[in-house]
N, C-alpha and C positions, 0 to 999 in steps of 0.2 A: 515588414518588421524585422524578419529574419535576416535579410541583407542589411538592413541598417545595424542591427545587433552586432553582425560580423564587422561592418565598417568601423564603427565605434570602439571596437575592440584591438585597434592598431596599437603598435609599440612605437615610440619615436625612433626615428633613423636619421643618417646624416643630412638629408634632403629635408629636414623637417618644416622650415618655412615654405617651401615650394608645395610640399604635400600637404600642410596645413591648410593652404588656399584651396586645394582641391578638396579635401575633407569639408571645408566650409561650405563649399558650393554643394557637395553631396547632401548636406544636412539641411541646406535650403531647398532641397529638392531638384537642384539645376544639375541633374546627372550628365546632360550633354556637355556642360561647361567643365565639370569635375573630370569626365572622361578626357577632354581636350588637354588638361592640364597635366593628368597622369600619363597621357601619351607624349606629351612634350618631353617629360623627365625621361621616359622610356627610350625615346629617341636617342639621347645621349647615354643614358645608364641601363642598356637592355639586360643586364644580370641581376637587377634587382625583382627577386621573387615578389616582395611584398607589393611592389608595385604593379605586377601584372595582375596580382590577386585583387587589388583595388579596382584596376580598370575591368577586370570580370565583374566586380559587383555593379559597375556603373552599367555595362551591357546588360547585365540581368535586370536591373530596374527600368532600362530602356525597352525591355522585351526582345533584346537580341540574343536569343538563347546560344544560337551557334557561335558567335563572337564570344560571349560570355565562357564557353567551356572550353575554345580556344586560348583564352585568356588564363583561366585556372590551371589548363594542362601547361602552358608555358611557365608558370608558377611552380608546378611540379616537377619539371624537368629540370629546373634549377634546385629545387629543394625538395626530394621526394618525400621528406618528412614533415612537411609543412601541413600540419593538421587542419588548419583553417582553409587551405585552399581545398583539401579533399572534402571538408564539410560543404563548401560552398559549391564544389562541382556537384557533390550528391544532391544537395537541394535543387540544383536546376534540373538534373536528370529526373527527380522526383517530379518535379513540377511538369516535366515532359511525359510523365507515365513510363519511365524506362527504369522499372524497379530493379530488375537484375544487375543493372549496370551500377545502379546508386549504390546497392550493397556491396559491391566489389570496391568501389572508391571510397566507401564510408568505413570500411573495417580497418584501413590503417590508421584512419582518424579515432576511431574507438579504442583501437590498442594504444594510441600514443596518449589519449585522454579518457580513459575508461569511466571518469566521474563526469563527463560533459553532458549535460542536459540536453544540449543542442544536436550533439552527435546521436545520442540515444533517440531522441525524437525522430530525427530523419532516417535513422534505421527502422524505427518501428513504422513509419510511413511506408516505406518501400516493402517491408514485410506484409502489412496489410494489403496493400494494392497487389501482391503476389498470392494472397489467399492464405498467408501463413498467419492465421489468427491467433493462435496460442503464443507463438513466438512475439508477434506484435504486442499482445497484452502484457507479456512478461517485460518487453523493452519499455513500453510507455511507463509502466510502473518504475523502472529503474530511472528512467527521466525524472520522475516526481520525486523519488527517493532523493536525487541530486539536487533538485530545484523544485520545492513544493509547490512554488508559487507560479509555475510555469503553466500559462492557462490553456495553451494549445497542447500540452502534453495530457493535460486533464481532459480537455474536450475529446481528444482522440481515444483516450482510454474508454471514456463513457461510450462511444461510437463503436468501439470494438465489442464491447459488452452488448449493446443494442444489437450488432450484427449476429449475436449468437442467440437472438430470441428471447422469448418471454421467461424463459428458465433462469437468465441473468438479468433481467430487468430491475429487479429490485436492488441488486448490487450495483447496477450502473447508476439508479437513483441515489443510493448511498455514496457513491464516489462522487457524484455532482454536488452534493450538499455543500460541502465545504466553499465551493465556486459561488453557488447561490447565495450563501449567507454573507460572503465577502462584497458579492456584486449582484444584488438581487435582479437588476434589470439589463443584466449583460445579454444581448440579443442572442448571442450563439449558445450561451448556457440556457436560455428560456426555450429556444428552440428544441434543444436537446431534451429538456424537461418535459415539453409537450410531446415529444416522440415517446419519451419512456412511458409517461402515463397512459398514452393511447395503447402502448404495447401490453399495459397491465389492464386495459380494459377500462381504464377511469376517464372516459370520454369528456365528462363535464369538466373535470378537474384541468385536463388538458386545456380545453377551451378557455378556462378562467386564467390559466397562467399566460396565455397569450395575449388575453384582454388586458392583463396586468402590465404588459409591456408593449402595448400598441402603439406607443410613440415612435417606436423604431420601425422604419419602412419594411424591413426583413421580416418583422414579426407580424407586422400589419397584411403583408402579402400572405404569410402562411396562414393566418387568420381567416383572410378572404378565401384561400384554397379549401380550407377545412369547412366553411360554411357552404361554398359551392358544391362540394362533394355530398354535402348532406342536404342537397336541393333547397337551402334556404337563401334563394336568390336575392330577395330583397335586402337582407342582411349582409349577404357578400357584397353586394354593390355598394350599400352605405359604408362599409368597412374599407373596400378597395377604392372606391372612386377618388378619395384624396390622392391616390397615387398617381393618376391620371397626368401624364406630362412631367412626373418626378423620377419615375423608375427607368433606369436605362437596362433593367435585365430583361433579355429577350422572352425567356420563360415566363416572366411576371406579366410583361405586356400582353403576351397570348393569352394568358390567365384572365386579364381584366377585360380583353375583347370578348372573350366567351362569355364573362358575367354581364358586361353591358349590353350583350346582343339579347340575352335572355331576360335583362331587367328592362328591355323596351329602348334601349339606348344606342341604336343601330348607327348613329353618325360618329359616336364616340368609339365605337367597335370599329368601324372603318379607319378611323384616324390612328388607332393603336395597331392595327394590322398592316397598315402602310407603312408605319415607322419599323416594324418587324421585317416586312419584306423589302424594305430599302436596305438594310443590312445584309439579309440573306434571302434572295428571291427564291431559294429552293426549300425554305423552312416548311415541312410538310404540314404541321401542325397549324401554322397560321394559313397555309393554302386550303386546308380542309375547313377551316372556321370560315374563310372568306368566301368559298364556294357556297356555304350555308348561307352567308349574309346575303349574297348576291341572288339566291333564290327568292328573296324578298325584296327583289331590286324595286318593285312599284311602290311597295310601302316605304323603302329607303328613300326614293325620290319625292314622295308626298311629304316625308318628314323634313327633307331639306327645304321644300318649299315653305311648310308650315313655320319652320325655324327662322325664315327669312321674313315671314310675315310677322311673327312675334317680335321682330327687331322693327319691321316697317311696314304697319299695319295700314298705312295709307298709299301703298304701292301697287298701282292699278295692275302693273305688268306681272307682279308676283302671284296676284289673285287669278290672272288669267292663266299663267302657267299651272296653277293648282287646279283650275276647272278643266283645262285641257287635259291634263293628265288624268283624272277622273273620268271624263269622257272616252279617253282613249282606253282605259281599263274597263270600260263598260259598266261605269257607276254613276249614271245621272242622278241617282238619289243623293249621293255625296255632294254634288254640286248643289243640289235644291237645299240641302240641310245647311251647307257652309254659306250660301248666300246671305242667310239671315245675320252672319257676323261681319258681312262686307260693310264697312263704314257709310254712312248715309251720302256722304259727298261723292262717293264711287259708284252709287248703285244705278245712276243714269248713264254711266260709260257705256257707249254703244258696243263695245268689245264684250262687256261682261254682259249686258243686256241679252245679246246673240247668244252667248254660251248659255245662260239661263234658258232662254227660248228653245236652244237645242236640246237641253237637258229634259224639259217639259215634253218636247216632241218624242224623245226616245222613251219617256216614262208614260207614254200613251195619253198624254193631257194637251190634246191637240187644240182644243179651244184657247185653253191658258197661252199656249205657245203662240197661237196666231194673234191673240190681242197684243203679246209684247212684240211680235217681229213685224206686224203689218205697217206699223208707223215708221219704223226705221226702213222697211222696204221701199215705201212711198217716198222717202227721203233719198233714195239711191244707194242705200249701204248694200254693197254687193253681196256680203256674206248672209245678209239678212234676206236678201231677194233669193239665194240659193236655197235656205232653210224653208221659205214660204213656199219655194217651188217644190219641195219634197212633201210638204203638207198638201199642196193641191195634187200632187201625183198619187198620194196615199188615198186622197178623196176621189180619184179618178175624173179630176178636172184638167184634162190632159192640155187643152188650149191653154188655161192660165199658167199650168206649170211651164210650159214650153216658154211663154213669155217670161215668167219669172227667171228661169234658167238663163234666158238670153242676156236678162240684165245683171245676172249673178257671174258671168262667164269671166271674172277677174281674180288676181291673186293666186295663192298656191292651189285653189280648188277650182281653178278655170277648166282644167281637163275634166274633172268629174261633172261640171256644169255643162259642158258641151255634150258629153256622152249621155247624160240623163236627158238632155233636150231632145239628142236623137232618139232616144226610147220613146220620148212622148210622141215625136212627129211619126215615128213607126206606127204607134197606136192609132193616129190620125190618118195614116195611109199616105202620107208625104214623104215617100221613099227617098227621092232625090234630095231633098232638105236634110233628111235624117243622114244620108250617106255623107253630106257635106259636114254635118256635126259631128260624126265619129272620125272623120278625116281630120278636123280641127282638134278634137280630143287627143288623136294619136300625133299631131303635130306638137301639141303643148305637153305632151308626156310621150315620148318615142318608144318607152318600154311598156306602154298601157296595152297589154295583149288582147284584153277582151274588146278595146275599141277596133283594133285590127280585125279582130274575129267578126263583129257586127257588120263592120264595113265590107268584108268580104261577103256576109250574108246577103246583103242588101244589093250588092253589084251582081251577084250571082244569080238569086232568086227572084228579085224584084225588078232590076232595072236592065237586065240582058247585057253587063259589061263583064264577059269572062275574064278578060285579061286584067282588069283592074281587080277583080275578085281574088285572081291567082296572085297576084302581087301584095294585096292585104294578108292572104292566107299565108303566103310565104313568111311575111313578117311575124305573124301569129306564131307559126311553127319555130321560127328561129329564136322566138322569146321563150321556149319551152312549153307552148301549147301542145295538147296532146288529145285532139279530136280526130279519131279515126276515119270518118267520112270526109274530112276536110284534107287529110293526108292523102287519101285516095283521090280526091278530085284534082289536087296539085300534081300528084304523079302521073294523072291520065291524061295530061296536056298533049294534045296532037302534035 
């Protein structure tokens, strides 16, 4: 708005028709188009200070601050008394946080137009940024004397009074009243009012004033922050959740992520944090929040699957993933409880039946597990055979277990089935067959250190095959095995 104000305060010049097209483009917010027009004129008429000033305004609106400053400096090189160019240069320097320089360039403008509210406003901004609070207060009051309806000057005066603490809070509230009476739901005014009321210890009134203007996103976010700080998480999420996907404010997204996580919405929190970290991968607050979120990764994974189930309750693969996650987390009770919600049409799906049987086995309900799994084992389901083998092994039925493991040595658990069959055969005294099973397990999963160790033991202690034993032990040690006796045996090779 400051740049637009400066643009629309132009005076006609000899190239009015061409410049008018540029001004029209500027007013349509086509800042690049306006800049090209002004630069085209300047290519032929480089001595027109007003055109350099207008080009600087375009650069400023495009965020090209260095180019804007160069354009304003070019205008001032042609006309040192050009107050508007001094003002615009001061605005950009203020926006860049360069208060000392801003004051230096604004003083000539203030001397040329001492009643200019805009010049006073920018001088006050620079003084406040430099910590010169009393001067800033006087300057903002001078801006309001020149232009009582200048909203930004009133808001900054109120902020300067707030900066001085509770002693000036009542005065700040009084200074804000004319604006609140004229525009009772102006977001920036409402936010200042809530800040002043909080400073005065009138917390309930501060919350009420925010609720009265909650239709504005900035006010809604401030209310959400206040409720979250009071640990009123459910209310904070109720207020803040409509802003998900609506706010582009980085701090706002991080706040909403914090509230979402605490309100039991980790997927929404993850979505918000992802958006923040895409913009700034080094954002420390977002990274800290993400770390906390990922500490509950198991719960997060379960919620992902649960949400998929809500949208596709008849999807057997999603039920399977959910049950596998529960078992991986050591929670068979969750499988058994959730199985009650499986649609009737899916309850006979062999994959789900096997997982239910696995949960029953791990919950020490062996008879129920066997009743479920044996029909599938008899039908040749490899995973069911493996699970029945585990039941037989636990019951010390080693022959039956070995047979089931042999039938179950397929799929991703083949290495485990071969290894377990080797254990059974060792118990039965069939050491040569056991060694072959350990070798098969190691072949199926070359990094299976325990299989290499057991193979070495059988070859060394039971089969009299020292060379084969040492080869197996070396593989075990290469995989990080740390058995001191094994290491001594390998190193003692004649």
